[in-house]
SESE-578082 format. One record per atom (N, C-alpha, C): residue in three letters; x, y, z. Coordinates in steps of 0.02 Angstrom, whole numbers, plus 32768, in hexadecimal, padded with zeros to 4 digits. Example, Ala and Ser with C-alpha at 12.3 -4.5 7.8 and 13.67 -1.06 7.14 Angstrom:
SESE-578082
ALA82947EE48186
ALA82677F1F8186
ALA82947F5B8186
SER82827F908162
SER82AC7FCB8165
SER82858002818A
***
This chain:
SESE-578082
MET93DDF35B6260
MET93D0F33462AA
MET93C9F2E76290
LEU93D2F2B662B1
LEU93DDF26D629E
LEU93CEF25062D9
ASP938FF23562E2
ASP9375F20062FF
ASP936FF2356354
GLY934FF270634C
GLY9349F29D637D
GLY9389F2C163A0
GLU93C4F2AC6367
GLU93FFF2C4638F
GLU9413F2FD6356
PRO942CF3396394
PRO9425F3836374
PRO946AF38D6344
LEU9454F3CB6312
LEU9484F3BF62DA
LEU94E0F3CC6302
ILE94DAF3E16336
ILE9521F3FA6358
ILE9517F402639F
ARG953BF3C963BF
ARG9536F3CE6400
ARG9582F406641C
TRP9584F4446426
TRP95A7F477642D
TRP95E9F45A646F
ARG95B1F43264A6
ARG95D8F42D64E6
ARG9619F3F964C2
TRP9603F3B864AB
TRP962AF38D647C
TRP9665F3AC6468
LEU9663F3F7643C
LEU969CF40D6430
LEU96BBF436645D
GLY9692F441648C
GLY96CFF45964D8
GLY96E8F43A64E9
ASP96DCF3F464E3
ASP96F2F3C56514
ASP972EF39464FA
HIS9735F3A4649D
HIS9763F3936466
HIS978AF3A76451
LEU9799F3E56478
LEU97C4F41C643A
LEU9804F404643C
GLY982AF3DA6474
GLY985FF3CC6464
GLY9863F3A46440
TYR9831F36C6441
TYR9832F3366409
TYR982EF35363C8
LEU9807F38363CE
LEU9807F3A8637D
LEU984BF3C06355
GLY985FF3DC6394
GLY98A9F3F9638F
GLY98E6F3C96375
ASP98E6F38D6398
ASP990DF35B6380
ASP9900F3396334
LEU98B4F32B633C
LEU98B3F30962DE
LEU98C1F34862B4
THR98A3F38662C5
THR98B4F3C76297
THR98FEF3B0628D
ALA991DF3BD62B3
ALA9971F3C162A0
ALA998CF3766281
ASP9976F34D629A
ASP9988F30F6269
ASP9973F308622D
HIS991BF31B6224
HIS9927F31E61DD
HIS9945F35361A2
ALA9951F39261E2
ALA998BF3B561A9
ALA99D0F3AB61A4
VAL9A03F37261BB
VAL9A34F34C61B7
VAL9A21F302617E
ILE99EBF2F06180
ILE99D1F2BC6150
ILE99D4F2D66120
ALA99B5F3146108
ALA999EF33D60C2
ALA99C1F37360AE
LEU99F5F38760DB
LEU9A0FF3BE60AD
LEU9A7CF39F60AC
VAL9A95F36C60BC
VAL9ABFF35B60DB
VAL9ACFF3336082
PRO9A87F3056064
PRO9A8EF2FE600F
PRO9A9EF3236005
VAL9A80F3566018
VAL9A8DF3AC5FBF
VAL9AC8F3B85FD1
LEU9AE1F3BB6016
LEU9B29F3CA6008
LEU9B61F39F5FEA
LEU9B4FF3645FF1
LEU9B69F32F5FD0
LEU9B6CF33A5F8F
ALA9B3BF33F5F78
ALA9B1CF3505F27
ALA9B42F3715F07
LEU9B5AF39F5F2B
LEU9B6EF3D75F10
LEU9BB8F3ED5F0C
LEU9BDFF3BC5F36
LEU9C1BF3A95F3C
LEU9C27F38D5EF3
LEU9BFDF35D5EE8
LEU9C02F3485EA1
LEU9BF7F3505E65
ALA9BADF3835E75
ALA9B92F3975E24
ALA9BD0F3C95E12
VAL9C03F3E65E45
VAL9C36F4175E32
VAL9C7BF3F95DFB
PRO9C81F3C65E14
PRO9CB3F39C5E03
PRO9C94F38D5DA1
LEU9C57F3615DBE
LEU9C49F3485D76
LEU9C21F37B5D4D
GLY9BFDF3B15D68
GLY9BFFF3EB5D31
GLY9C2AF3F85D02
LEU9C5FF40E5D28
LEU9C9AF4255D0B
LEU9CB3F3EF5CD2
ALA9CC4F3B95CF3
ALA9CCEF3815CB4
ALA9CA4F3815C76
CYS9C59F38E5C8E
CYS9C34F38E5C51
CYS9C29F3D35C1B
ALA9C3BF3F65C36
ALA9C42F4305C13
ALA9C85F43C5BF8
ARG9CB3F4155C11
ARG9CFFF4165BD6
ARG9CE7F3DB5BB5
PHE9CCFF3B85BC1
PHE9CC9F36A5B92
PHE9C75F35E5B8C
PRO9C53F37F5B55
PRO9C1EF37A5B5E
PRO9BE9F3355B52
ARG9C11F31E5B25
ARG9BFFF2CF5B15
ARG9BF4F2B15B69
LEU9C10F2D15B80
LEU9C0EF2AD5BD0
LEU9BCDF2AA5BE6
TYR9BA8F2D85BE9
TYR9B6DF3065BF8
TYR9B1EF2D55C02
GLN9B1CF2C25BB7
GLN9AE2F2AD5BAF
GLN9AE8F25C5BD0
PRO9B0FF23C5BC4
PRO9B01F1F85BF7
PRO9B01F2025C32
LEU9B2AF22E5C54
LEU9B20F2375CAC
LEU9AE4F2535CB0
ALA9AC5F2875C90
ALA9A78F2915C87
ALA9A60F2735C8D
ALA9A4FF24F5C5B
ALA9A2DF2165C53
ALA9A18F1D05C8E
VAL9A65F1CD5C9E
VAL9A6AF19E5CEB
VAL9A46F1C65D23
PHE9A5DF1F95D3B
PHE9A32F21C5D5E
PHE99F0F2235D71
ASN99E0F2355D2E
ASN9993F2465D1C
ASN996BF2065D2B
VAL997EF1C65D11
VAL995DF1745D24
VAL995FF1735D74
VAL998FF1995DA5
VAL9994F1865DD7
VAL9967F1A95E09
TYR996EF1FD5DF3
TYR9927F2335E01
TYR98DDF20D5DE5
ALA98E7F1E75DC0
ALA9895F1D15DC1
ALA9879F17D5DEC
LEU98AFF1615DFC
LEU9895F1495E3B
LEU987FF14C5E6B
PRO9841F11B5E78
PRO9829F1295EB7
PRO984EF1305F02
SER9846F15C5F18
SER988DF1625F63
SER987AF1285F84
LEU983BF11E5FA4
LEU982CF0EA5FD1
LEU985FF0A35FB0
ALA9856F0995F69
ALA9857F0595F4A
ALA98BBF04D5F65
VAL98D4F08B5F5E
VAL9915F09D5F51
VAL992EF07B5FA0
PHE990EF0A05FC6
PHE990EF09F6016
PHE990FF05B6026
VAL98D7F0356015
VAL98E6EFEC601F
VAL9905EFC86001
VAL9922EFAE5FC6
VAL9961EFB25F9F
VAL9997EFB45FD1
LEU99B3EFED5FE2
LEU99EAEFFF6013
LEU99E4EFE06056
ILE99B8EFD06062
ILE99A6EFB060A9
ILE99F2EF7260D3
PRO99F4EF4B6089
PRO9A2EEF1260A9
PRO9A6CEF236097
TYR9A6DEF4C607C
TYR9ABEEF786081
TYR9AD6EFAE60B3
THR9A98EFD860B5
THR9A90F02560E9
THR9A79F01C6126
GLY9A55EFE86133
GLY9A3DEFBF6178
GLY99F2EFDE6178
LEU99D7EFD3619F
LEU997AEFEC61B8
LEU9989F02C61E9
ALA996FF05C61D3
ALA995DF0996211
ALA998FF0B06212
THR99C0F0B961D6
THR9A08F0E661ED
THR9A0AF11F61B1
ARG9A18F14261AD
ARG9A30F1866193
ARG9A41F1756133
GLU9A80F1526132
GLU9A91F1406104
GLU9A54F12560E2
THR9A2FF0FF60DE
THR99F7F0DC60D1
THR99CAF11160A5
VAL99C1F15260B1
VAL9996F18860AF
VAL99CCF1B26088
MET9A00F1D460A9
MET9A3DF1EB6082
MET9A4FF1EC6036
VAL9A68F1A46033
VAL9A7DF1915FF4
VAL9A65F1B25FB8
PRO9A10F1935FB8
PRO99E7F1AC5F90
PRO99DCF1EF5F77
LEU99D9F2185FA5
LEU99C5F2585FA9
LEU9A00F27B5F8E
THR9A46F25B5F95
THR9A85F2825F7A
THR9A76F27C5F25
CYS9A65F2335F09
CYS9A63F2285EDD
CYS9A2BF2585EAD
TYR99EFF2635ED7
TYR99B9F2875EC9
TYR99CEF2DD5EB5
ALA99EDF2E55EEC
ALA9A02F3355EE5
ALA9A48F3285EA8
LEU9A6AF3145EB7
LEU9A99F3005E7A
LEU9A75F3125E2F
ALA9A41F2FD5E2B
ALA9A20F2FA5DE1
ALA9A04F33C5DC9
VAL99E7F3635E11
VAL99F2F39E5E0C
VAL9A08F3D75DF8
LEU9A47F3CC5E26
LEU9A8CF3F15E1E
LEU9AB0F3F65DEA
LEU9ACEF3B15DC8
LEU9AE2F3925D8F
LEU9AE1F3D15D5D
PRO9A99F3DA5D40
PRO9A8EF4085D02
PRO9A8FF4415D28
THR9A7BF4685D66
THR9A93F4A85D57
THR9ADDF4C55D60
ALA9B04F48E5D70
ALA9B45F49A5D7F
ALA9B57F4A35D38
VAL9B4EF47F5D05
VAL9B5DF4735CC9
VAL9B42F4BA5C9E
ASP9B0BF4D15CB6
ASP9ADFF4F85C9A
ASP9B14F53C5CA7
GLY9B2BF53F5CED
GLY9B4DF5765CFD
GLY9B9AF5805CD7
LEU9BBFF5435CE1
LEU9BE8F54D5CD0
LEU9BF3F5815C83
ARG9BC1F5405C5F
ARG9BC9F55B5C20
ARG9BAAF5905C03
ALA9B9BF5BF5C3D
ALA9B71F6015C36
ALA9BACF62D5C35
VAL9BDCF6345C40
VAL9C31F64D5C3F
VAL9C29F6795BFC
PRO9C19F6965BE0
PRO9C2CF6B35B9C
PRO9C7CF6AE5B9B
GLU9C94F6955B49
GLU9CD6F67D5B3C
GLU9CE8F6B25B45
PRO9CEDF6E95B37
PRO9D06F7305B44
PRO9D30F74F5B7B
VAL9D02F7355B9F
VAL9D16F72E5BFC
VAL9D4BF6FF5C06
ARG9D4CF6D15BE3
ARG9D8DF6975BFD
ARG9DB6F6B35BC7
GLN9DBDF6CC5B8B
GLN9DFEF6D85B6F
GLN9E20F7185B9E
ALA9DE0F73A5BA1
ALA9E09F77E5BD4
ALA9E2AF7545C11
ALA9DFFF7355C2D
ALA9E32F71C5C74
ALA9E65F6F05C63
THR9E7DF6DA5C13
THR9EA9F6C35C17
THR9EE2F6D45C07
ALA9ECCF7225BCB
ALA9F01F7655BC7
ALA9F11F7755BF9
MET9EFAF7895C2C
MET9F09F79B5C7B
MET9F3CF7605CA9
GLY9F48F7345C88
GLY9F7EF7015C9F
GLY9F4EF6E25CD0
TYR9F25F6CD5CCF
TYR9EF5F6A05CF9
TYR9EFDF6665CBF
GLY9F1EF61F5D0C
GLY9F1EF5DD5CF5
GLY9ED4F5C55CF4
PRO9ED4F5835CD1
PRO9E9EF5565CE1
PRO9E6DF5585D1E
TRP9E9DF54B5D49
TRP9E83F5405D99
TRP9E61F57D5DC1
ARG9E97F5CF5D98
ARG9E81F5F75DBE
ARG9E3AF61E5D90
ARG9E39F5FE5D59
ARG9E0EF6355D3C
ARG9DCEF6015D46
LEU9DCFF5D25D63
LEU9D98F5A55D72
LEU9D83F5C35DB4
ALA9DB8F5C65DDA
ALA9DA4F5D55E2C
ALA9D8CF6175E36
ALA9DA3F6575DFD
ALA9D9FF69C5E01
ALA9D71F6C85DD2
VAL9D5AF6865DA2
VAL9D29F6A05D76
VAL9CE7F6745D66
GLU9CF1F6315D4C
GLU9CBDF5F45D49
GLU9C97F5E85D71
LEU9CB1F5D95DAB
LEU9C9BF5BE5DEA
LEU9C56F6085E0F
PRO9C7FF6315E11
PRO9C43F66C5E32
PRO9C27F6755DEC
ALA9C34F6865DBB
ALA9BEBF68C5D8A
ALA9BC5F65A5D8A
SER9BD1F6195D92
SER9B99F5EF5DAD
SER9B84F5E65DE0
VAL9B84F6065E20
VAL9B73F5FF5E3F
VAL9B21F6215E3F
PRO9AFBF63E5E17
PRO9AC0F64D5E27
PRO9A99F6005E11
TYR9ACDF5EF5DD4
TYR9A8EF5B15DBE
TYR9A95F5745DED
LEU9ACCF5775E1E
LEU9AE3F53F5E48
LEU9AAAF5415E8C
ILE9A8DF5935EA3
ILE9A75F59E5ED3
ILE9A38F57F5EB7
GLY9A13F5915E89
GLY99DDF57E5E5B
GLY99CDF5425E6B
GLY99EFF5115E46
GLY99FBF4DA5E65
GLY99EAF4AB5EA7
LEU9A10F4D95ED2
LEU9A1CF4BC5F0A
LEU99D2F4C85F32
ARG99B3F5025F18
ARG9971F50A5F3B
ARG994BF4E95F36
VAL9942F4C65EE1
VAL991DF4745EDB
VAL9935F4515EFD
ALA996DF4445EFD
ALA997CF4075F17
ALA996BF4135F55
ALA9978F4345F8C
ALA996FF43C5FCE
ALA992EF4325FF3
VAL98EAF44B5FC5
VAL989EF44E5FC0
VAL9895F4025FCB
SER98B1F3F75F88
SER98A3F3A85F74
SER98BCF36D5FA5
SER9906F3725FC8
SER9903F3485FED
SER98EEF3596025
ILE98EBF384603E
ILE98B3F3996097
ILE987DF36E6081
SER985FF3686051
SER981CF34D603F
SER9824F2F36047
LEU9850F2D36007
LEU985CF2B46021
LEU9879F289604C
ALA98A8F2B16073
ALA98B5F29B60B2
ALA9883F27460DD
ALA9849F29E60DC
ALA981BF2786103
ALA97F7F23A60F9
VAL9807F20560BB
VAL97F9F1C760B8
VAL9823F1AE60C8
GLY986AF1B460DE
GLY987CF18C610F
GLY9864F174613E
ALA983DF18E6161
ALA9818F16661A0
ALA97FBF129619C
LEU97EAF11C6158
LEU97D7F0D26142
LEU9803F0B56151
VAL9846F0B46157
VAL987AF07D6159
VAL9899F09E6189
GLY9894F0BC61BC
GLY9893F0B961FC
GLY98CAF0F06201
ARG98D1F11F61CB
ARG98F4F17F61E6
ARG98E4F1AD61AE
GLY98A9F1CA61CA
GLY988EF1FD61B6
GLY98A4F24361D5
GLY98ADF2426205
GLY98B0F290621F
GLY985EF2AA6235
LEU9853F2D96211
LEU980BF2E4621C
LEU97D8F2B861FF
GLY97E7F28161D8
GLY97CAF26361B9
GLY9791F23861F3
TYR97C7F2266228
TYR979BF20B625C
TYR9759F2166278
LEU974CF25E6275
LEU9727F2736280
LEU96E0F26B6250
PHE96E6F2626213
PHE96B2F23E61FE
PHE96ADF201620C
VAL96B8F1DE61FD
VAL96C6F19A620D
VAL96A7F1766251
ASP96AFF1AE6281
ASP968CF1B462DC
ASP964BF1BA62DE
GLY963EF20062AB
GLY95FEF215629A
GLY95D0F1E86278
PHE95DEF1BC6236
PHE95D5F19D621F
PHE95A2F1656252
GLN95D5F13B6273
GLN95E8F0EE6295
GLN95B5F11862CF
ARG95A0F13162E2
ARG9586F149631E
ARG9545F16F6315
THR9539F18F62D9
THR94FEF1A962C4
THR94F6F1EA6300
PHE9538F20D62F8
PHE953AF23F631D
PHE9560F27D62EA
PRO9544F2B862D4
PRO9550F2DF629B
PRO958EF30B62C7
THR9587F31162FD
THR95B5F3556304
THR95FFF3516300
PRO9629F31562FD
PRO9661F2F962E9
PRO9662F31662A1
ILE962FF2F9628A
ILE9634F3026231
ILE963CF345621E
LEU9616F360623D
LEU9602F3BC6231
LEU9647F3DC6244
ALA966DF3CE6282
ALA969BF3F16289
ALA96E9F3D46261
GLY96D5F395624D
GLY9721F37E6220
GLY9701F3AC61E3
ILE96D6F3B161D4
ILE96C8F3E26184
ILE96E7F437617C
VAL96CEF43361C0
VAL96E7F48461C2
VAL9726F49C61C1
LEU9752F45261EA
LEU9791F44D61FE
LEU97C0F44961B9
VAL97ABF4166198
VAL97D8F413616E
VAL97BFF440613B
ALA9792F465613A
ALA9791F4A46106
ALA97B4F4D76120
LEU97B6F4F16162
LEU97E2F5186171
LEU9827F50D6168
LEU9848F4C7616E
LEU988AF4C06169
LEU98A8F4CC611F
ALA9862F4AF60F7
ALA9875F4CE60AA
ALA9876F50F60A0
LEU984FF52C60BA
LEU984FF58460A1
LEU988FF58C60D8
ALA9895F57F6109
ALA98DAF59F612B
ALA9916F598610B
ALA9921F55460DC
ALA995EF54260A9
ALA9962F574607B
ASP9916F575605F
ASP9915F5966018
ASP9923F5F06020
LEU991DF6126071
LEU992BF650607A
LEU9963F64D607D
LEU998EF621609A
LEU99C9F62760AF
LEU9A0DF619606E
LEU99EBF5FF6045
LEU9A05F5FA5FF6
LEU99FAF6315FD6
LEU99C2F64B5FE0
LEU99A9F6965FA9
LEU99EFF6C75FC7
ALA99FDF6C86014
ALA9A29F6DD6029
ALA9A5DF6EA602B
ALA9A86F6A76017
ALA9AC8F680600A
ALA9AC7F69D5FBE
ARG9A9BF6BB5F96
ARG9A97F6B75F47
ARG9AA8F7055F46
ARG9A8BF7335F65
ARG9A8FF7745F7D
ARG9AE2F7855F9A
VAL9AFAF7645FBA
VAL9B32F7795FE8
VAL9B6BF7695F9A
LEU9B6AF7125F89
LEU9B91F6FB5F54
LEU9B8BF7285F1A
ALA9B72F7395EFD
ALA9B53F74B5EB3
ALA9B12F7805EB8
PRO9B35F7B75ECA
PRO9AFFF7F25ED8
PRO9AEFF80E5E93
TRP9B19F8085E66
TRP9B06F8225E16
TRP9AD7F7EA5DFB
SER9ABBF7BB5E10
SER9A8EF7A45DF7
SER9A4EF7B65DFD
ARG9A37F7DB5E50
ARG99F1F8075E55
ARG99FCF8335E0A
GLY9A1EF8645DF1
GLY9A30F8905DC5
GLY9A04F85A5D7A
VAL9A22F82D5D6F
VAL9A2BF80E5D38
VAL99DCF7F75D35
ALA99D1F7D85D68
ALA9983F7BD5D7C
ALA994AF7F55D62
ARG9953F8405D7E
ARG991BF86D5D66
ARG9933F88F5D31
***
């Protein structure tokens, strides 16, 4: 309790279900669209790094440096270019952070395909692009989904910081609760962020089971 305020006001939660739903939907867009964009960038970049190994270390170093930058500082730096309280201010850095996670998994997945498998596909008449689509990318799916799980959960967490620059989805609940010394929205935000991260993780696990059913046997 804070200054006599109860930890949870259930009536407030009931009166603000629509508001909480809107914030959750906005948070999901801000957090997960960058992960999808990062995936679209990570696959061709990973393919280039797998084909040209000297390219990987410089790219990885750049994205590792970007990943180490404090998210709030990056949001503030982008405000003059993307505007205050815009999705782009939050989503651009989140895309870079997700790409820093996904690039190594894409490279590892493409490198994990055994050379005899590639040679067998070539012997069967598969050209480079058909071999990529039918052999190499499917074999890298478990690696990519593993990276997506990490990227999605971290992006959902970091997106809340965007509330400090006017666009943070569920992060508004933390700012509002702190400013008013009102713990109910803070606890609601914590629970909703955790549930959103859990839902994203479970969906990706289900996708791995559908797209790469053999990976369960390998894991066991």
